N, CA, C and O atoms as a Tinker XYZ file with bonds, in Angstrom:
   324  protein
     1  N    -12.045000   -5.635000    2.808000    73     2
     2  CA   -12.068000   -4.800000    1.629000    64     1     3
     3  C    -13.391000   -5.026000    0.891000    63     2     4     5
     4  O    -13.814000   -6.164000    0.688000    81     3
     5  N    -14.007000   -3.971000    0.512000    73     3     6
     6  CA   -15.301000   -4.045000   -0.179000    64     5     7
     7  C    -15.089000   -3.898000   -1.686000    63     6     8     9
     8  O    -14.195000   -3.189000   -2.149000    81     7
     9  N    -15.930000   -4.585000   -2.417000    73     7    10
    10  CA   -15.843000   -4.548000   -3.871000    64     9    11
    11  C    -17.189000   -4.170000   -4.457000    63    10    12    13
    12  O    -18.229000   -4.285000   -3.809000    81    11
    13  N    -17.142000   -3.714000   -5.703000    73    11    14
    14  CA   -18.353000   -3.388000   -6.439000    64    13    15
    15  C    -18.201000   -4.001000   -7.829000    63    14    16    17
    16  O    -17.098000   -4.063000   -8.372000    81    15
    17  N    -19.308000   -4.448000   -8.394000    73    15    18
    18  CA   -19.278000   -5.045000   -9.724000    64    17    19
    19  C    -19.869000   -4.058000  -10.723000    63    18    20    21
    20  O    -20.968000   -3.541000  -10.521000    81    19
    21  N    -19.138000   -3.803000  -11.792000    73    19    22
    22  CA   -19.595000   -2.920000  -12.860000    64    21    23
    23  C    -19.415000   -3.686000  -14.170000    63    22    24    25
    24  O    -18.306000   -4.089000  -14.520000    81    23
    25  N    -20.505000   -3.875000  -14.875000    73    23    26
    26  CA   -20.487000   -4.626000  -16.141000    64    25    27
    27  C    -19.801000   -5.982000  -15.992000    63    26    28    29
    28  O    -19.080000   -6.426000  -16.885000    81    27
    29  N    -20.034000   -6.629000  -14.859000    73    27    30
    30  CA   -19.494000   -7.962000  -14.626000    64    29    31
    31  C    -18.055000   -7.999000  -14.154000    63    30    32    33
    32  O    -17.511000   -9.077000  -13.913000    81    31
    33  N    -17.428000   -6.842000  -14.017000    73    31    34
    34  CA   -16.043000   -6.771000  -13.539000    64    33    35
    35  C    -16.035000   -6.340000  -12.081000    63    34    36    37
    36  O    -16.893000   -5.573000  -11.643000    81    35
    37  N    -15.063000   -6.837000  -11.339000    73    35    38
    38  CA   -14.947000   -6.545000   -9.906000    64    37    39
    39  C    -13.926000   -5.423000   -9.694000    63    38    40    41
    40  O    -12.801000   -5.488000  -10.189000    81    39
    41  N    -14.343000   -4.386000   -8.942000    73    39    42
    42  CA   -13.487000   -3.239000   -8.661000    64    41    43
    43  C    -13.492000   -2.949000   -7.166000    63    42    44    45
    44  O    -14.405000   -3.348000   -6.443000    81    43
    45  N    -12.451000   -2.246000   -6.717000    73    43    46
    46  CA   -12.382000   -1.888000   -5.300000    64    45    47
    47  C    -13.247000   -0.669000   -5.035000    63    46    48    49
    48  O    -13.051000    0.394000   -5.623000    81    47
    49  N    -14.199000   -0.840000   -4.147000    73    47    50
    50  CA   -15.170000    0.210000   -3.822000    64    49    51
    51  C    -14.486000    1.467000   -3.283000    63    50    52    53
    52  O    -14.838000    2.578000   -3.680000    81    51
    53  N    -13.518000    1.304000   -2.386000    73    51    54
    54  CA   -12.857000    2.454000   -1.760000    64    53    55
    55  C    -12.180000    3.359000   -2.788000    63    54    56    57
    56  O    -12.282000    4.582000   -2.693000    81    55
    57  N    -11.497000    2.778000   -3.760000    73    55    58
    58  CA   -10.837000    3.589000   -4.789000    64    57    59
    59  C    -11.848000    4.330000   -5.652000    63    58    60    61
    60  O    -11.656000    5.503000   -5.973000    81    59
    61  N    -12.922000    3.645000   -6.026000    73    59    62
    62  CA   -13.955000    4.301000   -6.834000    64    61    63
    63  C    -14.607000    5.448000   -6.073000    63    62    64    65
    64  O    -14.857000    6.514000   -6.636000    81    63
    65  N    -14.883000    5.223000   -4.787000    73    63    66
    66  CA   -15.493000    6.287000   -3.981000    64    65    67
    67  C    -14.551000    7.471000   -3.824000    63    66    68    69
    68  O    -14.988000    8.621000   -3.826000    81    67
    69  N    -13.264000    7.194000   -3.688000    73    67    70
    70  CA   -12.275000    8.275000   -3.570000    64    69    71
    71  C    -12.247000    9.105000   -4.853000    63    70    72    73
    72  O    -12.209000   10.334000   -4.797000    81    71
    73  N    -12.264000    8.448000   -5.989000    73    71    74
    74  CA   -12.275000    9.169000   -7.269000    64    73    75
    75  C    -13.542000   10.005000   -7.407000    63    74    76    77
    76  O    -13.485000   11.157000   -7.836000    81    75
    77  N    -14.691000    9.424000   -7.041000    73    75    78
    78  CA   -15.966000   10.164000   -7.120000    64    77    79
    79  C    -15.959000   11.366000   -6.177000    63    78    80    81
    80  O    -16.424000   12.450000   -6.530000    81    79
    81  N    -15.427000   11.157000   -4.976000    73    79    82
    82  CA   -15.364000   12.236000   -3.985000    64    81    83
    83  C    -14.523000   13.397000   -4.506000    63    82    84    85
    84  O    -14.868000   14.562000   -4.308000    81    83
    85  N    -13.418000   13.070000   -5.175000    73    83    86
    86  CA   -12.529000   14.106000   -5.691000    64    85    87
    87  C    -13.099000   14.835000   -6.900000    63    86    88    89
    88  O    -12.638000   15.927000   -7.231000    81    87
    89  N    -14.091000   14.253000   -7.565000    73    87    90
    90  CA   -14.609000   14.893000   -8.774000    64    89    91
    91  C    -16.011000   15.471000   -8.606000    63    90    92    93
    92  O    -16.614000   15.922000   -9.580000    81    91
    93  N    -16.532000   15.461000   -7.384000    73    91    94
    94  CA   -17.833000   16.072000   -7.136000    64    93    95
    95  C    -17.672000   17.182000   -6.111000    63    94    96    97
    96  O    -16.674000   17.233000   -5.392000    81    95
    97  N    -18.631000   18.045000   -6.050000    73    95    98
    98  CA   -18.555000   19.140000   -5.075000    64    97    99
    99  C    -17.739000   20.287000   -5.620000    63    98   100   101
   100  O    -17.927000   20.712000   -6.760000    81    99
   101  N    -16.826000   20.792000   -4.797000    73    99   102
   102  CA   -16.004000   21.927000   -5.203000    64   101   103
   103  C    -15.005000   21.509000   -6.272000    63   102   104   105
   104  O    -14.649000   20.335000   -6.381000    81   103
   105  N    -14.555000   22.484000   -7.061000    73   103   106
   106  CA   -13.551000   22.207000   -8.080000    64   105   107
   107  C    -14.153000   22.081000   -9.463000    63   106   108   109
   108  O    -15.337000   22.340000   -9.676000    81   107
   109  N    -13.298000   21.673000  -10.407000    73   107   110
   110  CA   -13.705000   21.646000  -11.803000    64   109   111
   111  C    -14.206000   20.285000  -12.261000    63   110   112   113
   112  O    -14.558000   20.119000  -13.429000    81   111
   113  N    -14.245000   19.303000  -11.354000    73   111   114
   114  CA   -14.743000   17.989000  -11.716000    64   113   115
   115  C    -13.706000   17.096000  -12.352000    63   114   116   117
   116  O    -14.032000   16.041000  -12.896000    81   115
   117  N    -12.448000   17.519000  -12.286000    73   115   118
   118  CA   -11.353000   16.719000  -12.837000    64   117   119
   119  C    -10.415000   16.332000  -11.706000    63   118   120   121
   120  O    -10.266000   17.058000  -10.723000    81   119
   121  N     -9.785000   15.173000  -11.864000    73   119   122
   122  CA    -8.799000   14.749000  -10.875000    64   121   123
   123  C     -7.518000   15.559000  -11.058000    63   122   124   125
   124  O     -7.042000   15.740000  -12.179000    81   123
   125  N     -6.967000   16.042000   -9.949000    73   123   126
   126  CA    -5.742000   16.829000   -9.976000    64   125   127
   127  C     -4.542000   15.945000   -9.626000    63   126   128   129
   128  O     -4.697000   14.767000   -9.304000    81   127
   129  N     -3.350000   16.532000   -9.695000    73   127   130
   130  CA    -2.129000   15.789000   -9.365000    64   129   131
   131  C     -2.182000   15.259000   -7.931000    63   130   132   133
   132  O     -1.842000   14.100000   -7.692000    81   131
   133  N     -2.597000   16.082000   -6.986000    73   131   134
   134  CA    -2.677000   15.652000   -5.587000    64   133   135
   135  C     -3.681000   14.521000   -5.415000    63   134   136   137
   136  O     -3.453000   13.593000   -4.638000    81   135
   137  N     -4.776000   14.597000   -6.129000    73   135   138
   138  CA    -5.810000   13.570000   -6.025000    64   137   139
   139  C     -5.344000   12.255000   -6.650000    63   138   140   141
   140  O     -5.679000   11.179000   -6.156000    81   139
   141  N     -4.576000   12.341000   -7.728000    73   139   142
   142  CA    -3.982000   11.136000   -8.324000    64   141   143
   143  C     -3.031000   10.497000   -7.323000    63   142   144   145
   144  O     -3.013000    9.275000   -7.176000    81   143
   145  N     -2.244000   11.310000   -6.636000    73   143   146
   146  CA    -1.338000   10.782000   -5.603000    64   145   147
   147  C     -2.130000   10.076000   -4.512000    63   146   148   149
   148  O     -1.707000    9.031000   -4.018000    81   147
   149  N     -3.284000   10.640000   -4.129000    73   147   150
   150  CA    -4.159000   10.004000   -3.129000    64   149   151
   151  C     -4.640000    8.636000   -3.613000    63   150   152   153
   152  O     -4.672000    7.680000   -2.838000    81   151
   153  N     -5.008000    8.543000   -4.877000    73   151   154
   154  CA    -5.494000    7.277000   -5.427000    64   153   155
   155  C     -4.422000    6.194000   -5.356000    63   154   156   157
   156  O     -4.698000    5.064000   -4.953000    81   155
   157  N     -3.201000    6.544000   -5.748000    73   155   158
   158  CA    -2.128000    5.551000   -5.743000    64   157   159
   159  C     -1.689000    5.205000   -4.319000    63   158   160   161
   160  O     -1.281000    4.077000   -4.043000    81   159
   161  N     -1.777000    6.179000   -3.430000    73   159   162
   162  CA    -1.476000    5.895000   -2.024000    64   161   163
   163  C     -2.497000    4.914000   -1.459000    63   162   164   165
   164  O     -2.137000    3.985000   -0.736000    81   163
   165  N     -3.764000    5.120000   -1.787000    73   163   166
   166  CA    -4.825000    4.230000   -1.317000    64   165   167
   167  C     -4.664000    2.830000   -1.921000    63   166   168   169
   168  O     -4.854000    1.829000   -1.229000    81   167
   169  N     -4.319000    2.762000   -3.193000    73   167   170
   170  CA    -4.156000    1.456000   -3.855000    64   169   171
   171  C     -2.982000    0.686000   -3.270000    63   170   172   173
   172  O     -2.995000   -0.545000   -3.243000    81   171
   173  N     -1.978000    1.396000   -2.808000    73   171   174
   174  CA    -0.756000    0.767000   -2.294000    64   173   175
   175  C     -0.799000    0.658000   -0.772000    63   174   176   177
   176  O      0.229000    0.789000   -0.107000    81   175
   177  N     -1.986000    0.419000   -0.224000    73   175   178
   178  CA    -2.161000    0.408000    1.223000    64   177   179
   179  C     -1.802000   -0.912000    1.890000    63   178   180   181
   180  O     -1.695000   -0.980000    3.114000    81   179
   181  N     -1.619000   -1.939000    1.112000    73   179   182
   182  CA    -1.303000   -3.250000    1.685000    64   181   183
   183  C      0.106000   -3.662000    1.309000    63   182   184   185
   184  O      1.046000   -2.872000    1.395000    81   183
   185  N      0.239000   -4.910000    0.892000    73   183   186
   186  CA     1.549000   -5.421000    0.491000    64   185   187
   187  C      1.758000   -5.238000   -1.006000    63   186   188   189
   188  O      2.293000   -6.124000   -1.671000    81   187
   189  N      1.352000   -4.128000   -1.524000    73   187   190
   190  CA     1.458000   -3.848000   -2.943000    64   189   191
   191  C      0.082000   -3.665000   -3.544000    63   190   192   193
   192  O     -0.931000   -3.786000   -2.857000    81   191
   193  N      0.055000   -3.375000   -4.822000    73   191   194
   194  CA    -1.190000   -3.113000   -5.526000    64   193   195
   195  C     -1.697000   -4.435000   -6.111000    63   194   196   197
   196  O     -0.995000   -5.094000   -6.879000    81   195
   197  N     -2.913000   -4.809000   -5.742000    73   195   198
   198  CA    -3.500000   -6.065000   -6.215000    64   197   199
   199  C     -4.003000   -5.930000   -7.652000    63   198   200   201
   200  O     -4.098000   -4.827000   -8.188000    81   199
   201  N     -4.320000   -7.067000   -8.262000    73   199   202
   202  CA    -4.873000   -7.044000   -9.620000    64   201   203
   203  C     -6.195000   -6.289000   -9.670000    63   202   204   205
   204  O     -6.471000   -5.580000  -10.637000    81   203
   205  N     -7.011000   -6.439000   -8.633000    73   203   206
   206  CA    -8.297000   -5.724000   -8.597000    64   205   207
   207  C     -8.055000   -4.219000   -8.457000    63   206   208   209
   208  O     -8.755000   -3.418000   -9.076000    81   207
   209  N     -7.076000   -3.839000   -7.652000    73   207   210
   210  CA    -6.751000   -2.406000   -7.527000    64   209   211
   211  C     -6.237000   -1.863000   -8.853000    63   210   212   213
   212  O     -6.581000   -0.742000   -9.228000    81   211
   213  N     -5.422000   -2.628000   -9.569000    73   211   214
   214  CA    -4.931000   -2.197000  -10.882000    64   213   215
   215  C     -6.096000   -2.038000  -11.854000    63   214   216   217
   216  O     -6.157000   -1.066000  -12.607000    81   215
   217  N     -7.021000   -2.999000  -11.834000    73   215   218
   218  CA    -8.194000   -2.921000  -12.712000    64   217   219
   219  C     -9.042000   -1.699000  -12.363000    63   218   220   221
   220  O     -9.586000   -1.036000  -13.246000    81   219
   221  N     -9.147000   -1.412000  -11.072000    73   219   222
   222  CA    -9.926000   -0.250000  -10.629000    64   221   223
   223  C     -9.262000    1.041000  -11.088000    63   222   224   225
   224  O     -9.938000    1.957000  -11.557000    81   223
   225  N     -7.948000    1.118000  -10.954000    73   223   226
   226  CA    -7.231000    2.307000  -11.424000    64   225   227
   227  C     -7.409000    2.480000  -12.934000    63   226   228   229
   228  O     -7.609000    3.598000  -13.408000    81   227
   229  N     -7.339000    1.383000  -13.689000    73   227   230
   230  CA    -7.543000    1.459000  -15.142000    64   229   231
   231  C     -8.962000    1.938000  -15.460000    63   230   232   233
   232  O     -9.168000    2.719000  -16.389000    81   231
   233  N     -9.936000    1.461000  -14.678000    73   231   234
   234  CA   -11.330000    1.899000  -14.862000    64   233   235
   235  C    -11.436000    3.406000  -14.585000    63   234   236   237
   236  O    -12.083000    4.134000  -15.338000    81   235
   237  N    -10.809000    3.860000  -13.521000    73   235   238
   238  CA   -10.841000    5.290000  -13.175000    64   237   239
   239  C    -10.218000    6.109000  -14.294000    63   238   240   241
   240  O    -10.739000    7.162000  -14.662000    81   239
   241  N     -9.103000    5.628000  -14.836000    73   239   242
   242  CA    -8.413000    6.372000  -15.905000    64   241   243
   243  C     -9.317000    6.498000  -17.127000    63   242   244   245
   244  O     -9.327000    7.532000  -17.795000    81   243
   245  N    -10.069000    5.449000  -17.415000    73   243   246
   246  CA   -10.916000    5.452000  -18.608000    64   245   247
   247  C    -12.231000    6.203000  -18.420000    63   246   248   249
   248  O    -12.840000    6.632000  -19.400000    81   247
   249  N    -12.679000    6.371000  -17.168000    73   247   250
   250  CA   -14.024000    6.892000  -16.938000    64   249   251
   251  C    -14.106000    8.200000  -16.168000    63   250   252   253
   252  O    -15.203000    8.716000  -15.952000    81   251
   253  N    -12.980000    8.744000  -15.752000    73   251   254
   254  CA   -12.965000   10.015000  -15.030000    64   253   255
   255  C    -12.112000   11.008000  -15.799000    63   254   256   257
   256  O    -11.217000   10.628000  -16.554000    81   255
   257  N    -12.404000   12.283000  -15.596000    73   255   258
   258  CA   -11.622000   13.333000  -16.243000    64   257   259
   259  C    -10.452000   13.735000  -15.352000    63   258   260   261
   260  O    -10.554000   13.735000  -14.125000    81   259
   261  N     -9.350000   14.075000  -15.991000    73   259   262
   262  CA    -8.124000   14.469000  -15.302000    64   261   263
   263  C     -7.631000   15.794000  -15.866000    63   262   264   265
   264  O     -7.878000   16.114000  -17.028000    81   263
   265  N     -6.930000   16.567000  -15.029000    73   263   266
   266  CA    -6.197000   17.700000  -15.586000    64   265   267
   267  C     -5.061000   17.094000  -16.417000    63   266   268   269
   268  O     -4.696000   15.938000  -16.201000    81   267
   269  N     -4.500000   17.846000  -17.353000    73   267   270
   270  CA    -3.443000   17.266000  -18.187000    64   269   271
   271  C     -2.228000   16.862000  -17.361000    63   270   272   273
   272  O     -1.614000   15.833000  -17.642000    81   271
   273  N     -1.868000   17.646000  -16.349000    73   271   274
   274  CA    -0.729000   17.287000  -15.495000    64   273   275
   275  C     -1.031000   16.025000  -14.687000    63   274   276   277
   276  O     -0.159000   15.178000  -14.498000    81   275
   277  N     -2.266000   15.909000  -14.216000    73   275   278
   278  CA    -2.660000   14.729000  -13.441000    64   277   279
   279  C     -2.683000   13.490000  -14.320000    63   278   280   281
   280  O     -2.293000   12.411000  -13.875000    81   279
   281  N     -3.130000   13.626000  -15.551000    73   279   282
   282  CA    -3.164000   12.489000  -16.484000    64   281   283
   283  C     -1.749000   11.968000  -16.727000    63   282   284   285
   284  O     -1.526000   10.758000  -16.778000    81   283
   285  N     -0.811000   12.876000  -16.874000    73   283   286
   286  CA     0.594000   12.489000  -17.082000    64   285   287
   287  C      1.119000   11.741000  -15.849000    63   286   288   289
   288  O      1.740000   10.685000  -15.975000    81   287
   289  N      0.863000   12.294000  -14.665000    73   287   290
   290  CA     1.298000   11.641000  -13.432000    64   289   291
   291  C      0.658000   10.264000  -13.285000    63   290   292   293
   292  O      1.326000    9.299000  -12.913000    81   291
   293  N     -0.633000   10.178000  -13.578000    73   291   294
   294  CA    -1.355000    8.899000  -13.469000    64   293   295
   295  C     -0.720000    7.867000  -14.385000    63   294   296   297
   296  O     -0.415000    6.754000  -13.957000    81   295
   297  N     -0.521000    8.234000  -15.645000    73   295   298
   298  CA     0.017000    7.286000  -16.618000    64   297   299
   299  C      1.411000    6.807000  -16.221000    63   298   300   301
   300  O      1.731000    5.629000  -16.378000    81   299
   301  N      2.237000    7.711000  -15.710000    73   299   302
   302  CA     3.585000    7.337000  -15.270000    64   301   303
   303  C      3.524000    6.393000  -14.065000    63   302   304   305
   304  O      4.235000    5.390000  -14.019000    81   303
   305  N      2.673000    6.720000  -13.095000    73   303   306
   306  CA     2.563000    5.890000  -11.897000    64   305   307
   307  C      1.968000    4.519000  -12.247000    63   306   308   309
   308  O      2.399000    3.500000  -11.706000    81   307
   309  N      0.986000    4.495000  -13.144000    73   307   310
   310  CA     0.344000    3.236000  -13.516000    64   309   311
   311  C      1.317000    2.328000  -14.270000    63   310   312   313
   312  O      1.330000    1.116000  -14.055000    81   311
   313  N      2.118000    2.903000  -15.140000    73   311   314
   314  CA     3.064000    2.085000  -15.913000    64   313   315
   315  C      4.164000    1.506000  -15.020000    63   314   316   317
   316  O      4.808000    0.522000  -15.383000    81   315
   317  N      4.378000    2.118000  -13.856000    73   315   318
   318  CA     5.400000    1.627000  -12.917000    64   317   319
   319  C      4.881000    0.490000  -12.030000    63   318   320   321
   320  O      5.659000   -0.120000  -11.296000    81   319
   321  N      3.588000    0.204000  -12.087000    73   319   322
   322  CA     3.030000   -0.857000  -11.238000    64   321   323
   323  C      3.450000   -2.233000  -11.727000    63   322   324
   324  O      3.072000   -3.242000  -11.132000    81   323
């Protein structure tokens, strides 16, 4: 698993790249419900979601734009972790 450091914090590179991929190119630049599902599926790829994956998801929530429906789904899924 690869990591990246942002402002001294360690985040999972794969999750950040997935979020960037979903918000560049085609579309409105916001994460959609399907893309939020992809993020949580990727985070839950091992024996559960690690602390670094949780921190990465929190970073994504704070630094990426979401559709209102996707934001609701994200917040519900994150609170269930």
